[in-house]
All heavy atoms as TSV, in Angstrom:
chain	resi	resn	atom	element	x	y	z
A	1	MET	N	N	0.907	-1.089	0.060
A	1	MET	CA	C	0.016	0.057	-0.023
A	1	MET	C	C	0.923	1.282	-0.006
A	1	MET	O	O	1.860	1.330	0.741
A	1	MET	CB	C	-0.856	-0.014	1.235
A	1	MET	CG	C	-1.790	1.152	1.334
A	1	MET	SD	S	-2.913	0.927	2.770
A	1	MET	CE	C	-2.813	2.454	3.513
A	2	ARG	N	N	0.620	2.136	-0.892
A	2	ARG	CA	C	1.291	3.484	-0.860
A	2	ARG	C	C	1.014	4.213	0.383
A	2	ARG	O	O	-0.104	4.291	0.833
A	2	ARG	CB	C	0.799	4.214	-2.172
A	2	ARG	CG	C	1.899	5.326	-2.554
A	2	ARG	CD	C	1.488	5.894	-3.902
A	2	ARG	NE	N	1.325	7.285	-3.619
A	2	ARG	CZ	C	0.232	7.982	-3.920
A	2	ARG	NH1	N	-0.847	7.388	-4.460
A	2	ARG	NH2	N	0.110	9.323	-3.649
A	3	GLU	N	N	2.111	4.888	0.900
A	3	GLU	CA	C	1.887	5.691	2.089
A	3	GLU	C	C	0.951	6.786	1.819
A	3	GLU	O	O	1.088	7.505	0.802
A	3	GLU	CB	C	3.355	6.190	2.499
A	3	GLU	CG	C	3.214	7.005	3.811
A	3	GLU	CD	C	4.581	7.389	4.222
A	3	GLU	OE1	O	5.552	7.255	3.647
A	3	GLU	OE2	O	4.677	7.997	5.391
A	4	GLN	N	N	0.012	6.995	2.654
A	4	GLN	CA	C	-0.892	8.066	2.595
A	4	GLN	C	C	-0.502	9.239	3.437
A	4	GLN	O	O	-0.321	9.017	4.589
A	4	GLN	CB	C	-2.326	7.633	3.041
A	4	GLN	CG	C	-2.986	6.460	2.148
A	4	GLN	CD	C	-3.212	6.944	0.741
A	4	GLN	OE1	O	-3.724	8.062	0.553
A	4	GLN	NE2	N	-2.995	6.146	-0.244
A	5	LEU	N	N	-0.428	10.325	2.949
A	5	LEU	CA	C	-0.052	11.641	3.600
A	5	LEU	C	C	-1.205	12.629	3.418
A	5	LEU	O	O	-1.807	12.755	2.405
A	5	LEU	CB	C	1.218	12.155	3.057
A	5	LEU	CG	C	2.448	11.192	3.298
A	5	LEU	CD1	C	3.650	11.846	2.637
A	5	LEU	CD2	C	2.711	10.880	4.653
A	6	GLY	N	N	-1.506	13.329	4.484
A	6	GLY	CA	C	-2.532	14.314	4.431
A	6	GLY	C	C	-3.515	14.263	5.546
A	6	GLY	O	O	-3.454	13.463	6.437
A	7	PRO	N	N	-4.457	15.147	5.555
A	7	PRO	CA	C	-5.558	15.194	6.606
A	7	PRO	C	C	-6.334	13.976	6.704
A	7	PRO	O	O	-6.607	13.396	5.622
A	7	PRO	CB	C	-6.227	16.566	6.373
A	7	PRO	CG	C	-6.088	16.822	4.998
A	7	PRO	CD	C	-4.690	16.206	4.519
A	8	PHE	N	N	-6.691	13.761	7.947
A	8	PHE	CA	C	-7.758	12.586	8.086
A	8	PHE	C	C	-8.568	12.853	9.252
A	8	PHE	O	O	-8.202	13.685	10.253
A	8	PHE	CB	C	-7.026	11.274	8.154
A	8	PHE	CG	C	-6.138	11.071	9.333
A	8	PHE	CD1	C	-6.663	10.538	10.493
A	8	PHE	CD2	C	-4.808	11.392	9.204
A	8	PHE	CE1	C	-5.811	10.420	11.575
A	8	PHE	CE2	C	-3.991	11.277	10.296
A	8	PHE	CZ	C	-4.323	10.695	11.545
A	9	VAL	N	N	-9.731	12.344	9.388
A	9	VAL	CA	C	-10.614	12.403	10.503
A	9	VAL	C	C	-11.040	10.897	10.818
A	9	VAL	O	O	-11.332	10.079	9.954
A	9	VAL	CB	C	-11.864	13.157	10.150
A	9	VAL	CG1	C	-12.896	13.128	11.349
A	9	VAL	CG2	C	-11.496	14.536	9.692
A	10	ILE	N	N	-10.994	10.633	12.132
A	10	ILE	CA	C	-11.535	9.302	12.618
A	10	ILE	C	C	-12.838	9.564	13.334
A	10	ILE	O	O	-12.951	10.357	14.162
A	10	ILE	CB	C	-10.475	8.660	13.652
A	10	ILE	CG1	C	-9.202	8.424	12.855
A	10	ILE	CG2	C	-11.072	7.352	14.103
A	10	ILE	CD1	C	-8.105	7.998	13.814
A	11	ALA	N	N	-13.915	8.834	12.988
A	11	ALA	CA	C	-15.204	8.899	13.498
A	11	ALA	C	C	-15.434	7.697	14.325
A	11	ALA	O	O	-15.079	6.529	13.924
A	11	ALA	CB	C	-16.243	8.960	12.449
A	12	SER	N	N	-15.749	7.894	15.677
A	12	SER	CA	C	-15.956	6.669	16.523
A	12	SER	C	C	-17.457	6.816	16.931
A	12	SER	O	O	-17.825	7.455	17.942
A	12	SER	CB	C	-15.135	6.971	17.851
A	12	SER	OG	O	-13.851	6.842	17.506
A	13	PRO	N	N	-18.343	6.171	16.201
A	13	PRO	CA	C	-19.783	6.155	16.505
A	13	PRO	C	C	-20.068	5.451	17.850
A	13	PRO	O	O	-19.299	4.675	18.245
A	13	PRO	CB	C	-20.458	5.419	15.326
A	13	PRO	CG	C	-19.353	4.667	14.757
A	13	PRO	CD	C	-18.046	5.276	15.025
A	14	PHE	N	N	-21.229	5.796	18.454
A	14	PHE	CA	C	-21.675	5.148	19.671
A	14	PHE	C	C	-21.808	3.649	19.381
A	14	PHE	O	O	-21.452	2.845	20.284
A	14	PHE	CB	C	-22.959	5.743	20.228
A	14	PHE	CG	C	-22.760	7.054	20.762
A	14	PHE	CD1	C	-23.485	8.120	20.113
A	14	PHE	CD2	C	-21.997	7.269	21.871
A	14	PHE	CE1	C	-23.315	9.427	20.643
A	14	PHE	CE2	C	-21.906	8.575	22.368
A	14	PHE	CZ	C	-22.586	9.699	21.820
A	15	GLU	N	N	-22.447	3.308	18.215
A	15	GLU	CA	C	-22.515	1.768	17.879
A	15	GLU	C	C	-21.727	1.564	16.710
A	15	GLU	O	O	-21.710	2.329	15.782
A	15	GLU	CB	C	-24.021	1.609	17.592
A	15	GLU	CG	C	-24.768	1.665	18.925
A	15	GLU	CD	C	-26.286	1.376	18.627
A	15	GLU	OE1	O	-26.619	0.756	17.671
A	15	GLU	OE2	O	-27.110	1.715	19.557
A	16	GLY	N	N	-21.110	0.475	16.596
A	16	GLY	CA	C	-20.306	0.058	15.414
A	16	GLY	C	C	-18.868	0.438	15.522
A	16	GLY	O	O	-18.416	0.939	16.631
A	17	ARG	N	N	-18.058	0.084	14.486
A	17	ARG	CA	C	-16.619	0.273	14.710
A	17	ARG	C	C	-16.187	1.633	14.036
A	17	ARG	O	O	-17.000	2.269	13.208
A	17	ARG	CB	C	-15.987	-0.858	13.959
A	17	ARG	CG	C	-16.145	-0.976	12.531
A	17	ARG	CD	C	-15.476	-2.119	11.907
A	17	ARG	NE	N	-15.476	-2.051	10.492
A	17	ARG	CZ	C	-15.656	-3.136	9.690
A	17	ARG	NH1	N	-15.889	-4.255	10.250
A	17	ARG	NH2	N	-15.778	-2.862	8.480
A	18	ASP	N	N	-15.047	2.124	14.440
A	18	ASP	CA	C	-14.591	3.362	13.895
A	18	ASP	C	C	-14.358	3.334	12.415
A	18	ASP	O	O	-14.008	2.308	11.771
A	18	ASP	CB	C	-13.159	3.760	14.542
A	18	ASP	CG	C	-13.338	4.001	16.031
A	18	ASP	OD1	O	-14.355	4.056	16.597
A	18	ASP	OD2	O	-12.186	4.213	16.591
A	19	VAL	N	N	-14.540	4.519	11.764
A	19	VAL	CA	C	-14.297	4.726	10.364
A	19	VAL	C	C	-13.464	6.000	10.171
A	19	VAL	O	O	-13.286	6.820	11.201
A	19	VAL	CB	C	-15.553	4.831	9.560
A	19	VAL	CG1	C	-16.413	3.504	9.606
A	19	VAL	CG2	C	-16.367	5.939	10.024
A	20	ALA	N	N	-12.871	6.113	9.052
A	20	ALA	CA	C	-11.982	7.250	8.815
A	20	ALA	C	C	-12.295	7.860	7.527
A	20	ALA	O	O	-12.707	7.239	6.555
A	20	ALA	CB	C	-10.446	6.818	8.887
A	21	TYR	N	N	-12.013	9.141	7.395
A	21	TYR	CA	C	-12.041	9.925	6.103
A	21	TYR	C	C	-10.685	10.419	5.854
A	21	TYR	O	O	-10.058	11.043	6.581
A	21	TYR	CB	C	-13.042	11.042	6.233
A	21	TYR	CG	C	-13.086	11.920	5.075
A	21	TYR	CD1	C	-13.840	11.441	3.841
A	21	TYR	CD2	C	-12.529	13.143	4.928
A	21	TYR	CE1	C	-13.838	12.300	2.679
A	21	TYR	CE2	C	-12.536	13.925	3.800
A	21	TYR	CZ	C	-13.231	13.439	2.646
A	21	TYR	OH	O	-13.261	14.271	1.598
A	22	LEU	N	N	-10.146	10.044	4.709
A	22	LEU	CA	C	-8.820	10.543	4.199
A	22	LEU	C	C	-9.018	11.575	3.059
A	22	LEU	O	O	-9.934	11.428	2.200
A	22	LEU	CB	C	-8.069	9.428	3.567
A	22	LEU	CG	C	-7.833	8.253	4.476
A	22	LEU	CD1	C	-7.159	7.108	3.687
A	22	LEU	CD2	C	-7.027	8.573	5.781
A	23	ASP	N	N	-8.362	12.694	3.143
A	23	ASP	CA	C	-8.472	13.869	2.171
A	23	ASP	C	C	-7.183	14.014	1.517
A	23	ASP	O	O	-6.048	13.714	2.000
A	23	ASP	CB	C	-8.843	15.063	2.918
A	23	ASP	CG	C	-9.589	16.100	1.923
A	23	ASP	OD1	O	-9.706	15.741	0.707
A	23	ASP	OD2	O	-9.750	17.212	2.544
A	24	ASN	N	N	-7.177	14.292	0.234
A	24	ASN	CA	C	-5.981	14.751	-0.589
A	24	ASN	C	C	-6.362	15.712	-1.605
A	24	ASN	O	O	-7.517	16.169	-1.649
A	24	ASN	CB	C	-5.386	13.527	-1.199
A	24	ASN	CG	C	-6.225	12.823	-2.124
A	24	ASN	OD1	O	-6.831	13.385	-3.103
A	24	ASN	ND2	N	-6.375	11.521	-1.947
A	25	GLN	N	N	-5.476	16.099	-2.532
A	25	GLN	CA	C	-5.733	17.175	-3.492
A	25	GLN	C	C	-6.683	16.808	-4.590
A	25	GLN	O	O	-7.301	17.562	-5.268
A	25	GLN	CB	C	-4.350	17.545	-4.213
A	25	GLN	CG	C	-3.433	18.284	-3.211
A	25	GLN	CD	C	-2.635	17.328	-2.369
A	25	GLN	OE1	O	-2.547	16.130	-2.584
A	25	GLN	NE2	N	-2.012	17.835	-1.258
A	26	ILE	N	N	-6.902	15.584	-4.823
A	26	ILE	CA	C	-7.786	15.100	-5.817
A	26	ILE	C	C	-9.170	14.799	-5.350
A	26	ILE	O	O	-10.161	15.232	-5.954
A	26	ILE	CB	C	-7.244	13.785	-6.580
A	26	ILE	CG1	C	-5.801	14.012	-7.062
A	26	ILE	CG2	C	-8.114	13.400	-7.623
A	26	ILE	CD1	C	-5.725	15.117	-8.087
A	27	ASN	N	N	-9.262	13.963	-4.277
A	27	ASN	CA	C	-10.510	13.627	-3.587
A	27	ASN	C	C	-10.486	13.083	-2.257
A	27	ASN	O	O	-9.167	12.797	-1.863
A	27	ASN	CB	C	-11.221	12.620	-4.632
A	27	ASN	CG	C	-10.458	11.412	-4.822
A	27	ASN	OD1	O	-9.535	11.050	-4.089
A	27	ASN	ND2	N	-10.789	10.637	-5.768
A	28	GLY	N	N	-11.421	12.715	-1.617
A	28	GLY	CA	C	-11.390	12.059	-0.388
A	28	GLY	C	C	-11.930	10.609	-0.400
A	28	GLY	O	O	-12.587	10.314	-1.479
A	29	SER	N	N	-11.685	9.966	0.624
A	29	SER	CA	C	-12.093	8.545	0.688
A	29	SER	C	C	-12.419	8.123	2.076
A	29	SER	O	O	-11.758	8.529	2.988
A	29	SER	CB	C	-11.136	7.611	-0.045
A	29	SER	OG	O	-9.977	7.556	0.731
A	30	MET	N	N	-13.415	7.298	2.199
A	30	MET	CA	C	-13.818	6.753	3.495
A	30	MET	C	C	-13.095	5.381	3.563
A	30	MET	O	O	-13.033	4.678	2.624
A	30	MET	CB	C	-15.306	6.366	3.564
A	30	MET	CG	C	-16.092	7.675	3.568
A	30	MET	SD	S	-15.961	8.775	5.004
A	30	MET	CE	C	-16.727	7.712	6.254
A	31	VAL	N	N	-12.674	5.022	4.658
A	31	VAL	CA	C	-12.036	3.815	4.992
A	31	VAL	C	C	-12.650	3.126	6.286
A	31	VAL	O	O	-12.978	3.835	7.267
A	31	VAL	CB	C	-10.497	3.798	5.128
A	31	VAL	CG1	C	-9.867	4.184	3.811
A	31	VAL	CG2	C	-10.050	4.652	6.174
A	32	ASP	N	N	-12.896	1.830	6.218
A	32	ASP	CA	C	-13.405	1.167	7.405
A	32	ASP	C	C	-12.699	-0.080	7.857
A	32	ASP	O	O	-13.035	-0.811	8.707
A	32	ASP	CB	C	-14.974	0.950	7.276
A	32	ASP	CG	C	-15.182	-0.004	6.144
A	32	ASP	OD1	O	-14.411	-0.439	5.443
A	32	ASP	OD2	O	-16.491	-0.265	5.990
A	33	ALA	N	N	-11.703	-0.365	7.063
A	33	ALA	CA	C	-10.868	-1.640	7.319
A	33	ALA	C	C	-10.173	-1.485	8.770
A	33	ALA	O	O	-9.556	-0.451	8.961
A	33	ALA	CB	C	-9.788	-1.826	6.165
A	34	PRO	N	N	-10.473	-2.480	9.656
A	34	PRO	CA	C	-9.926	-2.229	10.968
A	34	PRO	C	C	-8.467	-2.065	10.977
A	34	PRO	O	O	-7.884	-1.158	11.806
A	34	PRO	CB	C	-10.369	-3.623	11.626
A	34	PRO	CG	C	-11.529	-3.940	10.966
A	34	PRO	CD	C	-11.327	-3.579	9.466
A	35	SER	N	N	-7.608	-2.645	10.167
A	35	SER	CA	C	-6.217	-2.478	10.152
A	35	SER	C	C	-5.812	-1.105	9.671
A	35	SER	O	O	-4.916	-0.433	10.305
A	35	SER	CB	C	-5.512	-3.492	9.303
A	35	SER	OG	O	-5.960	-3.356	8.010
A	36	THR	N	N	-6.554	-0.528	8.766
A	36	THR	CA	C	-6.219	0.892	8.345
A	36	THR	C	C	-6.646	1.882	9.288
A	36	THR	O	O	-5.886	2.780	9.614
A	36	THR	CB	C	-6.971	1.101	6.992
A	36	THR	OG1	O	-6.642	0.057	5.988
A	36	THR	CG2	C	-6.692	2.482	6.368
A	37	VAL	N	N	-7.833	1.714	9.965
A	37	VAL	CA	C	-8.248	2.617	11.074
A	37	VAL	C	C	-7.330	2.567	12.130
A	37	VAL	O	O	-6.902	3.488	12.774
A	37	VAL	CB	C	-9.586	2.421	11.290
A	37	VAL	CG1	C	-10.045	3.271	12.471
A	37	VAL	CG2	C	-10.630	2.619	10.152
A	38	ALA	N	N	-6.865	1.385	12.593
A	38	ALA	CA	C	-5.893	1.211	13.644
A	38	ALA	C	C	-4.549	1.887	13.285
A	38	ALA	O	O	-3.991	2.557	14.198
A	38	ALA	CB	C	-5.605	-0.311	13.908
A	39	MET	N	N	-4.101	1.913	11.990
A	39	MET	CA	C	-2.890	2.529	11.698
A	39	MET	C	C	-3.074	4.071	11.842
A	39	MET	O	O	-2.268	4.778	12.422
A	39	MET	CB	C	-2.530	2.168	10.247
A	39	MET	CG	C	-1.252	2.945	9.738
A	39	MET	SD	S	-1.068	3.137	8.028
A	39	MET	CE	C	-2.474	4.121	7.609
A	40	LEU	N	N	-4.269	4.597	11.430
A	40	LEU	CA	C	-4.543	5.974	11.614
A	40	LEU	C	C	-4.603	6.432	12.986
A	40	LEU	O	O	-4.135	7.472	13.439
A	40	LEU	CB	C	-5.836	6.318	10.911
A	40	LEU	CG	C	-5.757	6.273	9.379
A	40	LEU	CD1	C	-7.060	6.402	8.690
A	40	LEU	CD2	C	-4.731	7.384	8.778
A	41	HIS	N	N	-5.160	5.504	13.880
A	41	HIS	CA	C	-5.163	5.878	15.350
A	41	HIS	C	C	-3.682	5.987	15.867
A	41	HIS	O	O	-3.353	6.818	16.635
A	41	HIS	CB	C	-5.920	4.619	16.090
A	41	HIS	CG	C	-7.188	4.893	16.306
A	41	HIS	ND1	N	-7.808	5.838	17.063
A	41	HIS	CD2	C	-8.369	4.186	15.729
A	41	HIS	CE1	C	-9.249	5.746	16.988
A	41	HIS	NE2	N	-9.518	4.833	16.159
A	42	GLU	N	N	-2.746	5.039	15.410
A	42	GLU	CA	C	-1.364	5.181	15.758
A	42	GLU	C	C	-0.748	6.531	15.201
A	42	GLU	O	O	-0.016	7.073	15.961
A	42	GLU	CB	C	-0.677	3.980	15.217
A	42	GLU	CG	C	-0.888	2.679	15.885
A	42	GLU	CD	C	-0.229	1.488	15.354
A	42	GLU	OE1	O	0.791	1.613	14.656
A	42	GLU	OE2	O	-0.612	0.286	15.515
A	43	VAL	N	N	-0.939	6.869	14.073
A	43	VAL	CA	C	-0.536	8.093	13.596
A	43	VAL	C	C	-0.970	9.306	14.416
A	43	VAL	O	O	-0.222	10.108	14.775
A	43	VAL	CB	C	-0.959	8.344	12.028
A	43	VAL	CG1	C	-0.585	9.689	11.570
A	43	VAL	CG2	C	-0.259	7.296	11.092
A	44	TRP	N	N	-2.316	9.351	14.739
A	44	TRP	CA	C	-2.818	10.468	15.582
A	44	TRP	C	C	-2.122	10.394	16.954
A	44	TRP	O	O	-1.805	11.428	17.434
A	44	TRP	CB	C	-4.344	10.182	15.705
A	44	TRP	CG	C	-5.017	11.256	16.682
A	44	TRP	CD1	C	-5.527	10.993	17.837
A	44	TRP	CD2	C	-5.107	12.588	16.354
A	44	TRP	NE1	N	-5.886	12.165	18.323
A	44	TRP	CE2	C	-5.618	13.159	17.483
A	44	TRP	CE3	C	-4.680	13.341	15.336
A	44	TRP	CZ2	C	-5.939	14.562	17.639
A	44	TRP	CZ3	C	-4.866	14.706	15.424
A	44	TRP	CH2	C	-5.530	15.260	16.581
A	45	GLU	N	N	-1.967	9.257	17.476
A	45	GLU	CA	C	-1.256	9.312	18.806
A	45	GLU	C	C	0.081	9.706	18.727
A	45	GLU	O	O	0.604	10.462	19.678
A	45	GLU	CB	C	-1.434	7.882	19.400
A	45	GLU	CG	C	-2.814	7.492	19.889
A	45	GLU	CD	C	-3.443	8.456	20.927
A	45	GLU	OE1	O	-2.766	9.059	21.719
A	45	GLU	OE2	O	-4.643	8.729	20.694
A	46	ALA	N	N	0.836	9.419	17.649
A	46	ALA	CA	C	2.234	9.905	17.454
A	46	ALA	C	C	2.164	11.387	17.307
A	46	ALA	O	O	3.053	12.155	17.891
A	46	ALA	CB	C	2.840	9.267	16.247
A	47	VAL	N	N	1.240	12.083	16.798
A	47	VAL	CA	C	1.139	13.430	16.405
A	47	VAL	C	C	0.859	14.040	17.841
A	47	VAL	O	O	1.459	15.058	18.259
A	47	VAL	CB	C	0.061	13.912	15.517
A	47	VAL	CG1	C	-0.217	15.338	15.485
A	47	VAL	CG2	C	0.516	13.342	14.025
A	48	ARG	N	N	-0.205	13.465	18.595
A	48	ARG	CA	C	-0.462	14.015	19.835
A	48	ARG	C	C	0.676	14.053	20.897
A	48	ARG	O	O	0.808	14.968	21.642
A	48	ARG	CB	C	-1.618	13.215	20.521
A	48	ARG	CG	C	-2.913	13.623	20.043
A	48	ARG	CD	C	-4.114	12.782	20.656
A	48	ARG	NE	N	-3.734	12.150	21.921
A	48	ARG	CZ	C	-4.360	12.348	22.992
A	48	ARG	NH1	N	-5.425	13.049	23.142
A	48	ARG	NH2	N	-3.985	11.674	24.144
A	49	ALA	N	N	1.599	13.022	20.707
A	49	ALA	CA	C	2.651	12.874	21.529
A	49	ALA	C	C	3.743	13.976	21.346
A	49	ALA	O	O	4.418	14.347	22.323
A	49	ALA	CB	C	3.403	11.573	21.527
A	50	GLU	N	N	3.774	14.613	20.147
A	50	GLU	CA	C	4.636	15.611	19.905
A	50	GLU	C	C	4.130	17.093	20.122
A	50	GLU	O	O	4.756	18.029	20.074
A	50	GLU	CB	C	5.156	15.576	18.337
A	50	GLU	CG	C	5.956	14.300	18.016
A	50	GLU	CD	C	7.214	14.360	18.790
A	50	GLU	OE1	O	7.921	15.424	18.951
A	50	GLU	OE2	O	7.652	13.178	19.250
A	51	ALA	N	N	2.752	17.046	20.282
A	51	ALA	CA	C	2.085	18.400	20.450
A	51	ALA	C	C	2.343	19.041	21.714
A	51	ALA	O	O	2.485	18.281	22.738
A	51	ALA	CB	C	0.603	18.222	20.188
A	52	VAL	N	N	2.457	20.259	21.746
A	52	VAL	CA	C	2.621	21.011	23.098
A	52	VAL	C	C	1.246	21.298	23.616
A	52	VAL	O	O	0.300	21.506	22.907
A	52	VAL	CB	C	3.473	22.316	22.928
A	52	VAL	CG1	C	4.996	21.899	22.527
A	52	VAL	CG2	C	3.022	23.239	21.966
A	53	PRO	N	N	1.127	21.579	24.864
A	53	PRO	CA	C	-0.212	21.929	25.530
A	53	PRO	C	C	-0.699	23.128	24.850
A	53	PRO	O	O	0.077	23.988	24.240
A	53	PRO	CB	C	0.144	22.048	26.892
A	53	PRO	CG	C	1.321	21.374	27.185
A	53	PRO	CD	C	2.169	21.395	25.919
A	54	ARG	N	N	-2.078	23.326	24.885
A	54	ARG	CA	C	-2.761	24.557	24.334
A	54	ARG	C	C	-2.140	25.812	24.747
A	54	ARG	O	O	-1.865	26.641	23.919
A	54	ARG	CB	C	-4.216	24.434	24.750
A	54	ARG	CG	C	-5.022	25.581	24.144
A	54	ARG	CD	C	-6.528	25.327	24.352
A	54	ARG	NE	N	-7.300	26.217	23.609
A	54	ARG	CZ	C	-7.966	27.302	24.025
A	54	ARG	NH1	N	-7.694	27.555	25.294
A	54	ARG	NH2	N	-8.653	28.150	23.278
A	55	GLN	N	N	-1.967	26.110	26.007
A	55	GLN	CA	C	-1.469	27.344	26.431
A	55	GLN	C	C	-0.075	27.661	25.910
A	55	GLN	O	O	0.286	28.765	25.541
A	55	GLN	CB	C	-1.452	27.502	27.929
A	55	GLN	CG	C	-2.815	27.588	28.541
A	55	GLN	CD	C	-3.616	28.788	28.072
A	55	GLN	OE1	O	-3.090	29.860	27.934
A	55	GLN	NE2	N	-4.873	28.568	27.804
A	56	GLU	N	N	0.788	26.630	25.814
A	56	GLU	CA	C	2.128	26.841	25.236
A	56	GLU	C	C	2.023	27.008	23.883
A	56	GLU	O	O	2.808	27.817	23.285
A	56	GLU	CB	C	2.940	25.539	25.491
A	56	GLU	CG	C	4.339	25.656	25.277
A	56	GLU	CD	C	5.256	24.465	25.566
A	56	GLU	OE1	O	4.820	23.628	26.407
A	56	GLU	OE2	O	6.372	24.284	25.033
A	57	SER	N	N	1.120	26.348	23.070
A	57	SER	CA	C	0.898	26.618	21.586
A	57	SER	C	C	0.540	28.160	21.541
A	57	SER	O	O	1.034	28.877	20.582
A	57	SER	CB	C	-0.158	25.746	21.060
A	57	SER	OG	O	0.167	24.498	21.006
A	58	LEU	N	N	-0.361	28.642	22.227
A	58	LEU	CA	C	-0.945	29.996	22.143
A	58	LEU	C	C	0.264	30.973	22.395
A	58	LEU	O	O	0.457	32.079	21.760
A	58	LEU	CB	C	-2.021	30.373	23.003
A	58	LEU	CG	C	-3.362	29.584	22.734
A	58	LEU	CD1	C	-4.340	29.802	23.913
A	58	LEU	CD2	C	-3.840	30.048	21.565
A	59	ALA	N	N	1.150	30.633	23.444
A	59	ALA	CA	C	2.217	31.533	23.694
A	59	ALA	C	C	3.248	31.647	22.498
A	59	ALA	O	O	3.787	32.570	22.190
A	59	ALA	CB	C	3.024	31.060	24.973
A	60	LEU	N	N	3.456	30.422	21.896
A	60	LEU	CA	C	4.368	30.342	20.712
A	60	LEU	C	C	3.957	31.118	19.547
A	60	LEU	O	O	4.571	31.755	18.925
A	60	LEU	CB	C	4.652	28.891	20.335
A	60	LEU	CG	C	5.605	28.134	21.253
A	60	LEU	CD1	C	5.514	26.609	20.966
A	60	LEU	CD2	C	6.981	28.547	21.207
A	61	ILE	N	N	2.588	31.040	19.396
A	61	ILE	CA	C	1.935	31.706	18.252
A	61	ILE	C	C	2.073	33.257	18.539
A	61	ILE	O	O	2.339	34.045	17.525
A	61	ILE	CB	C	0.502	31.292	18.058
A	61	ILE	CG1	C	0.374	29.889	17.548
A	61	ILE	CG2	C	-0.337	32.299	17.016
A	61	ILE	CD1	C	-0.884	29.269	17.626
A	62	ALA	N	N	1.740	33.681	19.736
A	62	ALA	CA	C	1.858	35.094	20.080
A	62	ALA	C	C	3.323	35.641	19.995
A	62	ALA	O	O	3.547	36.764	19.320
A	62	ALA	CB	C	1.418	35.365	21.518
A	63	GLU	N	N	4.243	34.876	20.309
A	63	GLU	CA	C	5.666	35.268	20.047
A	63	GLU	C	C	6.042	35.352	18.686
A	63	GLU	O	O	6.736	36.355	18.305
A	63	GLU	CB	C	6.584	34.090	20.869
A	63	GLU	CG	C	8.080	34.414	20.756
A	63	GLU	CD	C	8.834	33.278	21.276
A	63	GLU	OE1	O	8.391	32.752	22.318
A	63	GLU	OE2	O	10.002	33.010	20.830
A	64	ALA	N	N	5.585	34.382	17.800
A	64	ALA	CA	C	5.910	34.544	16.395
A	64	ALA	C	C	5.143	35.767	15.757
A	64	ALA	O	O	5.777	36.458	14.916
A	64	ALA	CB	C	5.454	33.203	15.733
A	65	ALA	N	N	3.987	36.007	16.162
A	65	ALA	CA	C	3.243	37.122	15.715
A	65	ALA	C	C	3.966	38.389	16.049
A	65	ALA	O	O	4.055	39.406	15.258
A	65	ALA	CB	C	1.820	37.127	16.233
A	66	ASN	N	N	4.478	38.498	17.242
A	66	ASN	CA	C	5.254	39.738	17.684
A	66	ASN	C	C	6.457	39.887	16.893
A	66	ASN	O	O	6.848	41.075	16.600
A	66	ASN	CB	C	5.576	39.727	19.201
A	66	ASN	CG	C	4.352	39.835	20.095
A	66	ASN	OD1	O	3.426	40.546	19.691
A	66	ASN	ND2	N	4.338	39.303	21.238
A	67	ARG	N	N	7.112	38.838	16.550
A	67	ARG	CA	C	8.398	38.907	15.616
A	67	ARG	C	C	8.077	39.383	14.248
A	67	ARG	O	O	8.887	40.033	13.597
A	67	ARG	CB	C	9.121	37.634	15.594
A	67	ARG	CG	C	9.895	37.265	16.973
A	67	ARG	CD	C	10.825	36.179	16.640
A	67	ARG	NE	N	10.210	35.070	16.086
A	67	ARG	CZ	C	10.006	33.908	16.753
A	67	ARG	NH1	N	10.408	33.594	17.994
A	67	ARG	NH2	N	9.496	32.841	16.087
A	68	TRP	N	N	6.924	39.142	13.773
A	68	TRP	CA	C	6.461	39.509	12.443
A	68	TRP	C	C	5.772	40.854	12.280
A	68	TRP	O	O	5.623	41.316	11.113
A	68	TRP	CB	C	5.457	38.453	11.865
A	68	TRP	CG	C	6.226	37.182	11.501
A	68	TRP	CD1	C	7.002	36.353	12.255
A	68	TRP	CD2	C	6.103	36.575	10.317
A	68	TRP	NE1	N	7.346	35.266	11.562
A	68	TRP	CE2	C	6.925	35.260	10.331
A	68	TRP	CE3	C	5.526	36.763	9.074
A	68	TRP	CZ2	C	7.017	34.430	9.241
A	68	TRP	CZ3	C	5.642	35.848	8.007
A	68	TRP	CH2	C	6.450	34.741	8.087
A	69	THR	N	N	5.538	41.466	13.394
A	69	THR	CA	C	5.023	42.836	13.364
A	69	THR	C	C	5.988	43.868	13.745
A	69	THR	O	O	6.971	43.687	14.308
A	69	THR	CB	C	3.650	42.816	14.320
A	69	THR	OG1	O	4.059	42.522	15.606
A	69	THR	CG2	C	2.633	41.986	13.815
């Protein structure tokens, strides 16, 4: 499978299994294969692990804005 890069959304309905929507420059696609959705969950958790807390993000954005003005 070719590596997919780009935005995605994972939907976790109250009933049933998770599904995901993948987006790219040409079109979007829904996926429901458990292995693919599990991989997207892993990607999301890796991104979350690198993210800074909200307040720190806001401070970094404000600092960058001050440098540009």
